[in-house]
N, C-alpha and C positions, 0 to 999 in steps of 0.2 A: 833388376826387379823394381817395380814401382811401389812406393810407399806413400803414406800420407803423414805429414808432420802437423800435429796439433800444438799450437802455442797458446798457453793460458797466462794472462797477465793477472797476477795476484797482488792486491794492495797490502802494504805493510801496516797501514792504519785504517781504522774505521773512518767513515765520512765525518764523524764528529772529532777526529783527531786522536782518539785512544789507540794505543798500540794493539795490534792483533796478537793473540796468544800463540806461542810457538807450537803448541799442540795442534792447532788448526792447520798449520803448514805441514806438520808431520802426517796428519790424517789425509790431507789433500794429496800428498806425494804417494802415500801407501795405496790409496784406492786405485789409481791407474796402474801401478806396479802389479797389484793383484790380478788385474784384468788383462794387461798387455805385456807384462814382464819387465818393463824398464821405463825410467824417466830420466830426464836431465834437468837440472836447475841452474840457471845462470847465476853467478856470484856477483854480477854487476847489477846495481839498482837502476832501473829505468825511471824516467820522470815523465808523467803524463799530465796534461791540462785539458779540461773539458768543461763545457757549460751545460747545465741542465736547469730548465725553467728559470733562467736568468741568474743562476748562482754559478760562480766559477769554482771548480774543484781542481786541486793540484794533488796528484798522487805520486807516491814512491812505490815502485812495483818490482816484483820478482817475476821472472819468466820461467814457467814450467813447460818443458817440451816432452811430448810423447810421440814417438815414431811407431806407426803400425802399418801392416799391410792394409792398403786401402780397401774399405768395405762399407756397405750400407749400415751394418750393425755398429761399426765404430762411429760413424757419423751420428747415428741415433743415440749412442751412449753419450757423446759429448754434448749434444743438444739437451739431453735430460740432465747431465752433470752440471751444465751451466746454471740451471735453476737451483741445484743443491748448493753450488758455490755462492750464488747471489744471497741465499739465506744464511749460509755459514759465515760469510764475511760482511753481512749486513750492507750489501751494495745495491745500488739502483740497477747496475749492469756489471757483468764481468765479460771482458773481451776474450773470446776464443777464436782464433783463426786457424785455417787449415791450408796446407800447401802441399802440392805433389812434390816428392823428392825421389831421387834415385840413389840408392845405397850401393856404393861400389865395392 
């Protein structure tokens, strides 16, 4: 059966360096669980560097993974959810990627 894996990179700090409150991660994990029944969070911190308008940003990130049966409503949910996360985490952008996976 074909599924879609959505990977969300969540910053551990706001762009100004303040740590992000744990409650925001708890809420962000719970919302997809309520809609799709499960999530996975990597316990490894990813490091990302990117430039925006001439400023170099370096992020420490967690990866939240949500596997769902592929569907247009799921795509629409994550497109809308991205805007929620940008506001919640006070980010210029939040990276969400999707990949087709086969669950054995």
